[in-house]
Biotite code that builds the C-alpha atoms (Angstrom):
import biotite.structure as struc

atoms = struc.array([
    struc.Atom([22.598, -4.915, -9.837], chain_id="A", res_id=1, res_name="MET", atom_name="CA", element="C"),
    struc.Atom([26.191, -3.492, -10.410], chain_id="A", res_id=2, res_name="GLU", atom_name="CA", element="C"),
    struc.Atom([28.827, -5.276, -9.628], chain_id="A", res_id=3, res_name="GLN", atom_name="CA", element="C"),
    struc.Atom([32.242, -4.045, -8.574], chain_id="A", res_id=4, res_name="TYR", atom_name="CA", element="C"),
    struc.Atom([35.818, -5.088, -9.163], chain_id="A", res_id=5, res_name="ASN", atom_name="CA", element="C"),
    struc.Atom([38.457, -4.754, -6.442], chain_id="A", res_id=6, res_name="TYR", atom_name="CA", element="C"),
    struc.Atom([42.040, -4.989, -6.355], chain_id="A", res_id=7, res_name="ILE", atom_name="CA", element="C"),
    struc.Atom([43.722, -5.672, -2.800], chain_id="A", res_id=8, res_name="GLU", atom_name="CA", element="C"),
    struc.Atom([45.336, -2.343, -1.477], chain_id="A", res_id=9, res_name="VAL", atom_name="CA", element="C"),
    struc.Atom([48.713, -4.537, -0.882], chain_id="A", res_id=10, res_name="ASN", atom_name="CA", element="C"),
    struc.Atom([49.178, -5.455, -4.278], chain_id="A", res_id=11, res_name="GLU", atom_name="CA", element="C"),
    struc.Atom([48.172, -1.868, -5.740], chain_id="A", res_id=12, res_name="PHE", atom_name="CA", element="C"),
    struc.Atom([51.124, -0.721, -3.764], chain_id="A", res_id=13, res_name="CYS", atom_name="CA", element="C"),
    struc.Atom([53.707, -3.272, -4.686], chain_id="A", res_id=14, res_name="ILE", atom_name="CA", element="C"),
    struc.Atom([52.759, -2.794, -8.458], chain_id="A", res_id=15, res_name="SER", atom_name="CA", element="C"),
    struc.Atom([53.113, 1.469, -7.849], chain_id="A", res_id=16, res_name="HIS", atom_name="CA", element="C"),
    struc.Atom([55.908, 0.981, -5.424], chain_id="A", res_id=17, res_name="GLY", atom_name="CA", element="C"),
    struc.Atom([54.339, 3.016, -2.798], chain_id="A", res_id=18, res_name="ILE", atom_name="CA", element="C"),
    struc.Atom([53.599, 2.104, 0.922], chain_id="A", res_id=19, res_name="THR", atom_name="CA", element="C"),
    struc.Atom([50.082, 1.048, 2.191], chain_id="A", res_id=20, res_name="THR", atom_name="CA", element="C"),
    struc.Atom([50.365, 3.853, 4.835], chain_id="A", res_id=21, res_name="GLN", atom_name="CA", element="C"),
    struc.Atom([50.503, 6.601, 1.997], chain_id="A", res_id=22, res_name="PHE", atom_name="CA", element="C"),
    struc.Atom([47.049, 4.634, 0.928], chain_id="A", res_id=23, res_name="MET", atom_name="CA", element="C"),
    struc.Atom([45.907, 4.921, 4.210], chain_id="A", res_id=24, res_name="PHE", atom_name="CA", element="C"),
    struc.Atom([46.527, 8.536, 4.466], chain_id="A", res_id=25, res_name="GLU", atom_name="CA", element="C"),
    struc.Atom([44.900, 9.288, 1.199], chain_id="A", res_id=26, res_name="LEU", atom_name="CA", element="C"),
    struc.Atom([42.033, 7.449, 2.702], chain_id="A", res_id=27, res_name="HIS", atom_name="CA", element="C"),
    struc.Atom([41.801, 9.574, 5.701], chain_id="A", res_id=28, res_name="GLU", atom_name="CA", element="C"),
    struc.Atom([42.126, 12.853, 3.375], chain_id="A", res_id=29, res_name="PHE", atom_name="CA", element="C"),
    struc.Atom([39.119, 11.720, 1.818], chain_id="A", res_id=30, res_name="GLY", atom_name="CA", element="C"),
    struc.Atom([40.970, 11.255, -1.581], chain_id="A", res_id=31, res_name="LEU", atom_name="CA", element="C"),
    struc.Atom([40.146, 7.811, -2.217], chain_id="A", res_id=32, res_name="ILE", atom_name="CA", element="C"),
    struc.Atom([37.789, 5.129, -0.844], chain_id="A", res_id=33, res_name="GLU", atom_name="CA", element="C"),
    struc.Atom([38.984, 1.908, 0.703], chain_id="A", res_id=34, res_name="ILE", atom_name="CA", element="C"),
    struc.Atom([36.761, -0.876, 1.573], chain_id="A", res_id=35, res_name="ILE", atom_name="CA", element="C"),
    struc.Atom([37.522, -3.685, 3.935], chain_id="A", res_id=36, res_name="GLN", atom_name="CA", element="C"),
    struc.Atom([36.364, -7.169, 3.993], chain_id="A", res_id=37, res_name="LYS", atom_name="CA", element="C"),
    struc.Atom([37.377, -10.032, 5.939], chain_id="A", res_id=38, res_name="LYS", atom_name="CA", element="C"),
    struc.Atom([40.676, -7.663, 7.560], chain_id="A", res_id=39, res_name="ASN", atom_name="CA", element="C"),
    struc.Atom([41.747, -7.055, 4.068], chain_id="A", res_id=40, res_name="ILE", atom_name="CA", element="C"),
    struc.Atom([41.763, -3.661, 2.306], chain_id="A", res_id=41, res_name="GLN", atom_name="CA", element="C"),
    struc.Atom([40.395, -3.253, -1.170], chain_id="A", res_id=42, res_name="TYR", atom_name="CA", element="C"),
    struc.Atom([40.476, -0.320, -3.600], chain_id="A", res_id=43, res_name="LEU", atom_name="CA", element="C"),
    struc.Atom([37.613, -0.263, -6.393], chain_id="A", res_id=44, res_name="SER", atom_name="CA", element="C"),
    struc.Atom([38.575, -0.392, -9.609], chain_id="A", res_id=45, res_name="ASN", atom_name="CA", element="C"),
    struc.Atom([36.480, 2.827, -10.196], chain_id="A", res_id=46, res_name="LYS", atom_name="CA", element="C"),
    struc.Atom([39.298, 4.401, -7.694], chain_id="A", res_id=47, res_name="GLU", atom_name="CA", element="C"),
    struc.Atom([42.349, 3.374, -9.765], chain_id="A", res_id=48, res_name="LEU", atom_name="CA", element="C"),
    struc.Atom([42.348, 6.371, -12.143], chain_id="A", res_id=49, res_name="PRO", atom_name="CA", element="C"),
    struc.Atom([41.972, 8.613, -9.140], chain_id="A", res_id=50, res_name="LYS", atom_name="CA", element="C"),
    struc.Atom([44.649, 6.998, -6.909], chain_id="A", res_id=51, res_name="ALA", atom_name="CA", element="C"),
    struc.Atom([46.996, 6.489, -10.000], chain_id="A", res_id=52, res_name="GLU", atom_name="CA", element="C"),
    struc.Atom([46.882, 10.590, -10.554], chain_id="A", res_id=53, res_name="LYS", atom_name="CA", element="C"),
    struc.Atom([47.297, 11.317, -6.924], chain_id="A", res_id=54, res_name="ILE", atom_name="CA", element="C"),
    struc.Atom([50.430, 9.027, -7.161], chain_id="A", res_id=55, res_name="ILE", atom_name="CA", element="C"),
    struc.Atom([51.729, 10.672, -10.042], chain_id="A", res_id=56, res_name="ARG", atom_name="CA", element="C"),
    struc.Atom([51.239, 14.336, -8.659], chain_id="A", res_id=57, res_name="LEU", atom_name="CA", element="C"),
    struc.Atom([53.042, 12.854, -5.157], chain_id="A", res_id=58, res_name="TYR", atom_name="CA", element="C"),
    struc.Atom([55.771, 10.886, -6.738], chain_id="A", res_id=59, res_name="SER", atom_name="CA", element="C"),
    struc.Atom([56.716, 13.172, -9.891], chain_id="A", res_id=60, res_name="ASP", atom_name="CA", element="C"),
    struc.Atom([55.967, 16.457, -9.064], chain_id="A", res_id=61, res_name="LEU", atom_name="CA", element="C"),
    struc.Atom([56.576, 16.186, -5.068], chain_id="A", res_id=62, res_name="ASP", atom_name="CA", element="C"),
    struc.Atom([53.244, 17.641, -3.867], chain_id="A", res_id=63, res_name="ILE", atom_name="CA", element="C"),
    struc.Atom([52.439, 16.907, -0.252], chain_id="A", res_id=64, res_name="ASN", atom_name="CA", element="C"),
    struc.Atom([49.084, 15.629, 0.780], chain_id="A", res_id=65, res_name="LEU", atom_name="CA", element="C"),
    struc.Atom([47.529, 18.900, 1.482], chain_id="A", res_id=66, res_name="GLU", atom_name="CA", element="C"),
    struc.Atom([48.464, 20.416, -2.116], chain_id="A", res_id=67, res_name="GLY", atom_name="CA", element="C"),
    struc.Atom([47.053, 17.120, -3.613], chain_id="A", res_id=68, res_name="ILE", atom_name="CA", element="C"),
    struc.Atom([43.896, 17.761, -1.623], chain_id="A", res_id=69, res_name="GLU", atom_name="CA", element="C"),
    struc.Atom([43.407, 21.287, -3.167], chain_id="A", res_id=70, res_name="VAL", atom_name="CA", element="C"),
    struc.Atom([44.453, 20.064, -6.647], chain_id="A", res_id=71, res_name="ILE", atom_name="CA", element="C"),
    struc.Atom([41.735, 17.510, -6.100], chain_id="A", res_id=72, res_name="HIS", atom_name="CA", element="C"),
    struc.Atom([39.164, 19.790, -5.020], chain_id="A", res_id=73, res_name="ASP", atom_name="CA", element="C"),
    struc.Atom([39.814, 22.260, -7.575], chain_id="A", res_id=74, res_name="LEU", atom_name="CA", element="C"),
    struc.Atom([39.683, 19.633, -10.616], chain_id="A", res_id=75, res_name="LEU", atom_name="CA", element="C"),
    struc.Atom([36.640, 18.205, -9.360], chain_id="A", res_id=76, res_name="GLU", atom_name="CA", element="C"),
    struc.Atom([35.175, 22.006, -9.493], chain_id="A", res_id=77, res_name="ARG", atom_name="CA", element="C"),
    struc.Atom([36.284, 22.325, -13.019], chain_id="A", res_id=78, res_name="ILE", atom_name="CA", element="C"),
    struc.Atom([34.492, 19.141, -13.958], chain_id="A", res_id=79, res_name="GLU", atom_name="CA", element="C"),
    struc.Atom([31.379, 20.064, -12.677], chain_id="A", res_id=80, res_name="ARG", atom_name="CA", element="C"),
    struc.Atom([31.484, 23.675, -14.317], chain_id="A", res_id=81, res_name="MET", atom_name="CA", element="C"),
    struc.Atom([32.488, 22.139, -17.687], chain_id="A", res_id=82, res_name="GLN", atom_name="CA", element="C"),
    struc.Atom([29.157, 19.882, -16.783], chain_id="A", res_id=83, res_name="GLY", atom_name="CA", element="C"),
    struc.Atom([27.069, 23.065, -16.151], chain_id="A", res_id=84, res_name="GLU", atom_name="CA", element="C"),
    struc.Atom([28.611, 24.905, -19.333], chain_id="A", res_id=85, res_name="ILE", atom_name="CA", element="C"),
    struc.Atom([27.414, 22.126, -21.327], chain_id="A", res_id=86, res_name="LEU", atom_name="CA", element="C"),
    struc.Atom([24.053, 22.111, -19.959], chain_id="A", res_id=87, res_name="ALA", atom_name="CA", element="C"),
    struc.Atom([23.674, 25.666, -20.659], chain_id="A", res_id=88, res_name="LEU", atom_name="CA", element="C"),
    struc.Atom([25.018, 25.566, -24.045], chain_id="A", res_id=89, res_name="LYS", atom_name="CA", element="C"),
    struc.Atom([22.630, 22.666, -24.883], chain_id="A", res_id=90, res_name="ASN", atom_name="CA", element="C"),
    struc.Atom([19.610, 24.800, -23.606], chain_id="A", res_id=91, res_name="ARG", atom_name="CA", element="C"),
    struc.Atom([20.813, 27.778, -25.090], chain_id="A", res_id=92, res_name="LEU", atom_name="CA", element="C"),
    struc.Atom([20.642, 26.089, -28.517], chain_id="A", res_id=93, res_name="GLN", atom_name="CA", element="C"),
    struc.Atom([17.042, 25.067, -27.840], chain_id="A", res_id=94, res_name="ALA", atom_name="CA", element="C"),
    struc.Atom([16.312, 28.780, -28.320], chain_id="A", res_id=95, res_name="TYR", atom_name="CA", element="C"),
    struc.Atom([18.299, 29.698, -31.304], chain_id="A", res_id=96, res_name="GLU", atom_name="CA", element="C"),
])
């Protein structure tokens, strides 16, 4: 059974200097997953790198949520394509 570690959204927001409303907007856009247990919202540890990357795009580069959504989708496509390229390279080596 896989065990997840969570951080409370309020705690995460305080440590990163952002509002909880921003995190909920990211959740509404489908960029991060927020889990609610006993009226407390949590962010899983596997979501932390993604959330921190989004915060940097928003804060440091002043990119709006729509732009972040586009960037996120493009980065996911690039990762998928890199995986496909690696798989194709491995198949090609079998024929060489």
